[in-house]
C-alpha positions in Angstrom: 41.3 -28.4 62.1 40.0 -26.0 59.5 38.1 -26.8 56.4 38.3 -25.1 53.1 35.1 -24.9 51.2 35.3 -24.2 47.6 32.1 -22.6 46.1 31.8 -22.9 42.4 29.2 -21.0 40.4 26.5 -23.1 38.8 24.7 -22.4 35.5 21.2 -23.3 36.4 18.2 -22.4 34.3 16.1 -19.9 36.3 12.8 -21.3 37.6 10.7 -19.0 35.4 12.3 -20.5 32.3 11.2 -24.1 33.1 8.1 -25.3 31.3 5.1 -26.4 33.4 4.8 -30.0 34.5 2.0 -30.4 32.0 4.3 -29.3 29.1 7.1 -31.5 30.4 4.8 -34.5 30.2 3.8 -34.0 26.6 4.7 -37.1 24.6 4.3 -39.4 27.7 1.5 -41.8 28.5 -0.2 -42.0 31.9 -2.1 -45.2 32.6 -3.2 -47.6 35.2 -1.5 -51.0 35.0 -3.3 -53.9 36.7 -1.1 -56.4 38.4 -2.1 -59.7 40.1 -2.5 -57.9 43.5 -2.3 -54.2 43.0 -3.1 -51.5 40.5 -0.3 -49.1 39.6 -0.4 -45.6 38.0 2.6 -45.1 35.7 3.8 -42.3 33.5 5.6 -44.0 30.6 8.1 -42.6 28.2 10.0 -44.3 25.4 9.1 -47.4 23.5 12.4 -49.2 23.3 15.3 -50.0 25.5 15.7 -51.6 28.9 13.0 -50.9 31.5 13.8 -48.2 34.1 11.3 -47.7 37.0 11.5 -44.5 38.9 10.1 -44.4 42.5 9.5 -41.1 44.3 9.9 -40.2 48.0 7.4 -40.3 50.8 4.3 -38.3 50.0 5.4 -37.9 46.4 4.0 -39.0 43.1 5.1 -40.0 39.6 5.2 -36.4 38.3 8.3 -36.0 40.5 10.3 -37.2 37.5 8.5 -35.1 34.8 11.7 -33.3 33.8 13.8 -36.5 33.6 11.5 -38.8 31.5 12.4 -37.6 28.0 16.1 -37.4 28.7 16.2 -40.9 30.1 14.2 -42.3 27.2 16.5 -40.5 24.7 19.4 -42.3 26.4 18.0 -45.8 25.7 15.6 -46.6 28.5 11.9 -47.4 28.4 11.0 -45.3 31.4 8.2 -45.7 34.0 7.7 -43.1 36.7 5.3 -44.6 39.2 3.0 -43.7 42.1 4.3 -46.0 44.8 1.9 -48.2 46.7 -0.3 -46.1 49.1 0.5 -42.9 47.0 -1.3 -41.1 44.2 -3.6 -43.3 42.1 -1.9 -46.6 42.9 -3.5 -49.2 45.3 -4.1 -47.9 48.8 -5.4 -51.0 50.7 -4.9 -51.3 54.4 -1.4 -50.3 55.6 0.7 -53.0 57.1 3.5 -52.8 59.6 5.9 -54.1 57.0 5.0 -51.3 54.6 8.4 -51.2 52.8 8.3 -54.9 52.1 4.7 -54.6 50.9 5.8 -51.8 48.5 8.7 -54.0 47.3 6.0 -56.7 46.6 4.0 -54.1 44.7 7.1 -53.3 42.6 7.6 -57.0 41.7 3.8 -57.1 40.8 4.3 -54.1 38.5 7.4 -55.5 36.8 5.5 -58.8 36.1 2.4 -56.9 34.9 4.5 -54.9 32.5 5.8 -58.2 31.0 9.4 -57.9 32.2 11.5 -60.5 34.0 13.7 -57.7 35.5 14.1 -53.9 35.4 16.5 -51.1 36.4 15.0 -49.4 39.5 15.9 -45.9 40.8 14.4 -44.5 43.9 14.8 -41.3 46.0 14.2 -41.2 49.7 11.4 -43.7 50.4 11.8 -44.9 46.8 15.4 -45.9 47.6 14.1 -47.9 50.6 11.7 -49.7 48.4 14.5 -50.4 45.9 16.8 -51.8 48.6 13.9 -54.0 50.0 13.2 -55.2 46.5 
């Protein structure tokens, strides 16, 4: 059996044309949100719309989404890129065997601390695991 692979050219902005992460984050707010059990570092963008929480992969941090925040906010979301539990400036605490479940608990803690009853959640890699556990 043979496979045909079609390669299409992509118009991608060259890396040297991208702004630095610091510039991409202009107009956002970085803060610590204290929940009942955990503290969470969030980068927030937008002031209206449905809440959308973005969770990075293992070893990552909230800045993973620096280039997506403004576009998502412009499309109607109040966006929160977060440092997951045990990462960045969010709570570290002792690690537990059920780490993904604990991270899902931390996500629920954050949503409540932000004053929401629900939120859209998007995760990549480990963040997807947290999202599924949630």
